[in-house]
C-alpha positions in Angstrom: 52.0 62.3 -73.4 55.7 62.9 -74.1 56.5 62.4 -70.4 54.4 59.2 -70.3 56.3 57.8 -73.2 59.7 58.5 -71.6 58.6 56.9 -68.3 57.4 53.9 -70.2 60.8 53.7 -71.9 62.5 53.8 -68.4 60.2 51.0 -67.3 61.2 48.8 -70.3 64.8 49.4 -69.4 64.3 48.3 -65.8 62.4 45.1 -66.4 65.4 42.9 -67.6 67.5 44.3 -64.8 64.9 43.3 -62.2 65.0 39.7 -63.5 68.7 39.3 -63.0 69.8 36.7 -60.4 71.3 37.7 -57.1 74.8 36.7 -56.2 77.2 36.9 -53.3 77.3 40.3 -51.7 80.1 42.4 -50.0 77.6 44.8 -48.3 73.8 45.0 -48.2 72.9 48.5 -47.3 74.2 52.0 -47.9 73.1 55.5 -47.0 74.3 58.6 -48.8 74.1 62.3 -47.9 75.2 65.1 -50.2 74.1 67.7 -52.7 74.6 69.1 -56.2 73.5 71.5 -58.8 70.6 71.4 -61.3 70.1 73.0 -64.8 66.4 73.3 -65.8 65.1 73.4 -69.4 62.3 75.9 -70.0 58.7 75.0 -69.4 57.3 77.5 -71.9 59.0 79.3 -74.8 58.4 81.0 -78.1 57.6 77.7 -79.8 54.9 76.9 -77.3 53.3 80.3 -76.9 54.0 82.9 -79.7 53.3 85.8 -77.2 56.6 85.1 -75.6 58.7 85.9 -78.6 61.4 83.8 -80.1 64.1 84.9 -77.6 62.0 84.6 -74.4 61.2 81.7 -72.1 59.7 80.8 -68.7 61.4 78.3 -66.4 63.2 77.7 -63.1 66.5 79.3 -62.3 69.4 76.9 -62.1 70.0 76.1 -58.5 71.8 73.9 -55.9 70.0 71.1 -54.1 70.6 68.7 -51.2 69.7 65.0 -51.2 69.7 61.7 -49.4 69.6 58.1 -50.7 69.0 54.8 -49.0 70.2 51.7 -51.0 69.7 48.0 -50.7 71.9 45.5 -52.7 70.5 42.0 -53.0 73.4 41.1 -55.2 76.8 42.6 -56.2 75.4 43.7 -59.6 71.8 45.0 -58.8 70.5 47.4 -56.2 67.4 49.2 -55.2 67.4 52.8 -54.0 65.1 55.4 -52.4 66.2 58.8 -53.7 65.0 62.2 -52.3 66.2 65.8 -53.1 65.2 69.4 -52.1 65.9 72.7 -53.9 64.8 76.3 -53.4 64.8 78.2 -56.7 63.2 81.1 -58.6 60.5 81.0 -61.3 61.4 83.6 -64.0 61.5 84.5 -67.6 64.4 86.2 -69.3 63.5 89.6 -67.8 60.9 89.0 -65.0 61.0 87.1 -61.7 57.5 85.6 -60.9 58.5 84.1 -57.6 61.7 84.4 -55.5 61.2 81.1 -53.7 59.7 77.9 -55.1 60.5 74.7 -53.1 61.1 71.7 -55.4 61.0 68.2 -53.8 61.6 65.0 -55.6 61.4 61.4 -54.7 62.1 58.3 -56.8 62.5 54.5 -56.5 65.6 53.6 -58.5 67.0 50.4 -59.9 70.9 50.4 -60.0 73.1 48.2 -62.2 76.8 48.0 -61.4 79.3 47.6 -64.2 81.9 46.0 -61.9 81.5 44.0 -58.7 83.2 45.0 -55.5 86.2 42.9 -54.4 85.6 40.1 -51.8 88.1 41.8 -49.5 88.8 45.5 -49.5 92.5 46.1 -50.4 92.5 49.7 -51.5 90.6 52.3 -53.6 87.8 50.8 -55.6 85.8 52.6 -58.3 82.4 51.0 -58.9 80.4 52.7 -61.7 76.7 52.2 -62.0 73.6 53.0 -64.1 70.5 54.3 -62.4 66.9 54.4 -63.7 63.8 55.2 -61.6 60.2 56.6 -61.4 58.7 58.8 -58.8 57.2 62.3 -58.2 58.2 65.9 -58.3 56.5 68.2 -55.8 56.2 71.9 -56.6 55.6 74.0 -53.5 55.4 77.8 -53.9 56.9 79.5 -50.8 55.4 82.6 -49.2 52.1 84.3 -50.3 50.8 83.0 -53.6 47.6 83.0 -55.6 44.7 80.6 -55.4 43.5 79.3 -58.8 40.4 77.2 -59.6 40.2 74.3 -62.0 36.7 74.7 -63.5 36.6 71.2 -64.9 37.5 69.5 -61.6 35.8 72.2 -59.5 38.7 72.4 -57.1 41.1 75.2 -55.8 44.9 74.9 -55.7 47.9 77.0 -54.9 49.4 78.7 -57.9 52.0 81.2 -59.0 50.6 83.7 -61.6 52.8 84.0 -64.7 51.8 87.0 -66.8 53.6 86.9 -70.1 52.6 89.3 -72.8 48.8 89.3 -73.3 48.4 85.9 -71.6 48.5 84.9 -67.9 49.5 81.4 -66.9 49.5 79.7 -63.6 52.1 77.2 -62.2 50.2 74.8 -60.0 51.6 73.9 -56.6 51.2 70.1 -56.7 53.0 66.9 -57.6 53.6 65.5 -61.1 55.0 62.2 -62.4 58.8 62.1 -62.8 61.3 59.7 -64.4 65.1 59.6 -63.7 68.1 58.2 -65.5 71.6 58.7 -64.3 75.2 57.5 -64.5 77.3 57.4 -61.2 80.1 55.8 -59.4 81.0 54.9 -55.8 84.7 55.8 -55.0 85.3 53.4 -52.1 88.3 54.6 -50.1 87.7 52.5 -46.9 85.8 49.3 -45.9 82.7 51.3 -44.8 82.9 54.6 -46.6 82.8 55.8 -50.2 82.4 59.0 -52.2 79.3 58.9 -54.5 79.2 61.0 -57.7 76.3 61.0 -60.2 75.1 62.9 -63.2 71.7 62.5 -64.8 68.4 63.8 -65.9 65.1 64.1 -63.9 62.3 64.3 -66.5 58.9 65.7 -65.5 56.0 67.7 -67.0 55.5 71.2 -65.6 51.9 71.7 -64.4 51.4 75.0 -66.2 47.9 76.1 -67.1 46.5 79.1 -69.1 44.1 81.3 -67.0 40.9 82.6 -68.5 41.4 86.3 -69.3 41.0 88.5 -66.2 40.2 85.6 -63.8 42.0 83.0 -61.7 40.2 80.1 -63.3 41.7 77.6 -65.7 40.8 74.3 -67.4 42.5 71.0 -66.7 44.6 71.3 -69.8 48.4 71.4 -69.1 50.3 73.7 -71.5 53.7 73.3 -69.9 56.6 71.5 -71.7 58.5 68.5 -70.4 61.2 69.8 -68.1 64.7 68.2 -68.2 66.4 68.8 -64.9 70.0 67.9 -65.7 71.9 67.4 -62.5 75.4 66.7 -61.0 75.7 65.6 -57.4 78.3 64.3 -54.9 78.0 62.9 -51.4 79.4 60.6 -48.7 78.1 57.0 -48.9 78.1 55.0 -45.7 78.3 51.2 -46.2 76.6 48.8 -43.8 76.8 45.0 -43.4 80.4 44.8 -44.8 81.7 41.4 -44.1 84.7 41.3 -41.7 88.0 40.0 -43.0 88.5 36.4 -41.8 90.7 36.1 -38.7 93.2 33.2 -38.7 93.8 32.1 -35.1 97.4 31.2 -34.3 97.8 29.0 -31.3 100.5 30.2 -28.9 103.5 28.0 -28.5 103.2 25.3 -25.8 105.0 26.3 -22.6 108.2 24.5 -21.8 107.5 21.6 -19.5 108.5 22.1 -15.9 111.0 19.5 -14.9 109.6 17.2 -12.3 111.0 14.1 -10.7 108.3 12.1 -12.6 107.4 13.9 -15.9 103.7 13.8 -16.7 102.8 13.3 -20.4 99.8 15.4 -21.3 97.4 14.3 -24.0 95.0 16.7 -25.7 92.2 15.6 -28.1 92.1 17.4 -31.4 90.0 17.5 -34.6 92.2 18.2 -37.6 91.0 19.2 -41.1 92.1 16.7 -43.8 91.8 17.2 -47.5 90.2 14.0 -48.9 88.5 14.0 -52.3 86.9 10.6 -51.5 85.1 11.9 -48.5 81.6 13.6 -48.7 82.3 17.2 -49.4 86.0 16.5 -50.2 87.1 17.4 -46.6 86.9 15.4 -43.4 87.7 16.1 -39.8 90.1 13.6 -38.3 90.1 12.8 -34.6 93.7 12.9 -33.3 95.6 13.3 -30.1 98.4 15.8 -29.4 101.0 14.3 -27.0 102.8 17.1 -25.3 106.4 17.3 -26.3 106.1 14.5 -28.8 103.8 14.4 -31.8 100.2 14.3 -33.1 98.9 10.7 -33.3 95.8 8.7 -34.1 94.7 5.7 -32.1 94.3 2.4 -34.0 93.4 -0.7 -32.0 94.3 0.9 -28.7 97.8 1.9 -30.0 99.2 5.3 -31.0 100.1 5.6 -34.7 101.7 8.6 -36.5 99.1 11.1 -37.7 100.5 11.0 -41.3 99.0 7.5 -41.7 95.5 9.0 -41.7 96.4 11.3 -44.6 96.1 9.9 -48.1 98.3 10.6 -51.1 96.6 13.9 -52.0 97.8 16.3 -54.7 97.9 19.9 -53.3 98.8 23.2 -54.8 102.2 23.7 -53.0 103.4 20.5 -54.8 101.9 21.4 -58.2 104.2 22.6 -61.0 102.0 25.5 -62.1 101.8 26.9 -58.5 105.6 26.6 -57.9 106.3 28.3 -61.3 103.8 31.1 -60.5 101.6 30.2 -63.5 97.7 30.0 -63.6 95.8 26.8 -63.0 94.5 25.7 -66.4 91.3 23.6 -66.9 90.3 22.3 -70.3 86.6 22.2 -71.0 85.9 20.6 -74.4 87.8 22.7 -76.9 88.2 25.6 -74.5 90.8 26.4 -72.0 89.9 28.3 -68.8 92.7 29.7 -66.6 92.6 30.7 -62.9 95.2 33.1 -61.6 96.1 33.3 -57.9 93.9 35.9 -56.0 94.8 37.5 -52.7 96.8 35.6 -50.1 96.5 32.2 -48.6 94.1 31.9 -45.7 92.4 29.4 -43.4 88.8 28.6 -44.4 86.3 26.7 -42.4 85.4 23.4 -44.0 81.7 24.1 -43.6 82.0 27.2 -45.8 83.2 25.2 -48.9 81.8 22.7 -51.4 84.0 20.2 -53.3 83.7 20.7 -57.1 86.1 18.0 -58.3 89.8 17.7 -59.3 91.7 19.7 -62.0 94.9 18.0 -63.1 94.7 16.0 -59.9 94.4 19.0 -57.5 91.0 19.1 -55.7 89.2 22.4 -56.1 86.4 24.0 -53.9 84.0 26.9 -54.1 82.0 29.1 -51.7 79.1 26.8 -50.5 76.5 29.6 -51.0 77.6 30.3 -54.6 77.1 26.6 -55.8 74.2 25.6 -53.6 71.9 25.1 -56.6 74.2 22.7 -58.5 76.3 20.9 -55.9 73.9 18.0 -55.6 74.1 17.2 -59.4 77.9 17.7 -59.3 78.3 15.3 -56.4 76.3 12.7 -58.2 78.5 13.0 -61.3 81.8 12.8 -59.3 80.6 9.6 -57.6 79.5 8.1 -60.9 82.8 9.1 -62.7 85.3 8.8 -59.8 88.7 10.2 -60.8 87.3 12.1 -63.9 88.7 15.6 -64.3 86.3 18.4 -63.6 86.9 20.0 -67.0 85.8 16.7 -68.8 82.6 16.5 -66.6 81.7 20.2 -67.5 82.5 19.6 -71.2 79.9 16.8 -71.2 77.3 18.8 -69.3 76.9 22.2 -70.8 73.9 23.1 -68.7 76.0 22.5 -65.5 78.9 24.5 -66.9 76.6 27.5 -67.7 75.4 27.4 -64.1 79.0 27.5 -62.8 80.1 30.4 -65.1 79.2 33.0 -62.4 81.6 31.4 -60.0 84.7 33.6 -60.5 86.8 32.5 -57.5 87.6 28.9 -56.5 89.9 27.6 -53.8 92.8 25.0 -54.0 94.4 23.5 -50.8 98.0 24.4 -50.1 98.5 21.5 -47.7 96.9 18.1 -47.1 95.9 19.2 -43.5 94.9 22.4 -41.8 92.3 23.8 -44.3 94.7 26.4 -45.7 93.5 27.5 -49.2 94.7 29.7 -52.0 92.0 31.6 -53.9 92.3 31.5 -57.8 90.3 33.8 -60.0 88.8 33.0 -63.4 90.6 34.7 -66.4 89.4 35.1 -70.0 88.6 31.8 -71.8 91.0 30.7 -74.6 89.7 28.6 -77.4 91.9 26.1 -79.1 92.9 26.8 -82.7 92.3 30.5 -82.2 88.5 30.1 -82.6 
């Protein structure tokens, strides 16, 4: 009954975690191989059976174990894990060894909760602590020749290890029993695809120990063993799969010098250029243009070449913004609150199809990862059309439900130039309330 209560408590802890929403993910799968050491509490002592005496107890000898884990991360916060271990230990009291080899197998399905999210791009050592809670089975498998005991109530035989203590003989059944797990661990990520996993915790299970009828190998179905706390520490290599590759920015080689000819030939090459345009659907448009070798990039209007700059509107970009030039955060006022975004990582080229336009902050258009705002971008587009030119902070201040849905977006992007889709990531900092509230 004590074990059932503990397992029920673990289940209650897991339910709110299972309901948490998924978010963008750095890797999806991991596989860990390693080992550790377990300390076992006694399954029978003087408080449970007076014949043992106050200073005697029956239990497993502390022992090493090996293990393997397969994890799946549907989000950067929550993960699911299959967790298996094996140990070979002894069953003994303080002065008698009842069996030199008892194989202990365990298997649980665990729910993992990370306290910190992994970085979008690996830039050095990361420490990612987590909490683990799970439910499964512990298999007790006596090795070598053992006894056969009979459960008279269930009328069935089972492998057992006789445990004679004082005037009473007990039998440890070779079978499986329900087990709960709770642990605290961390992944020490030292490369893009490899981490060192450490974990300490407690595997909690009820020892299937039965009292034998005097002078026989028969027993009732009553379990007299205490709840065993298997306190463990383990370490292993964790292999990460599905890690997103760092974006590659293609740099076009310089055009070769034209070969002098008696009649120089002017080469024209059609291009599609990314243009920042808050008035366009999605806030970005692709402008058809022509590259004239040795001259300039132009657009064609009414059959005539015009300078490409005439297709670019008067757009405010970060490289011209005072806060960016001074190395300060981008500040957005939402109602009475001030939210700041500090520059994050280095500037890089991002495909227009990977971003969604959120609005403007102090005149600068801002964007977010399309997948992170897919649930709210339709409503936000409607508000931007209805309130053209209105700052994003004012819109969010008037629509608290929309603001709450965008709270999980930690990184947004601001364009550095009006063309080329070169963006600087800025990361959300702590909110500051006006008036010190």
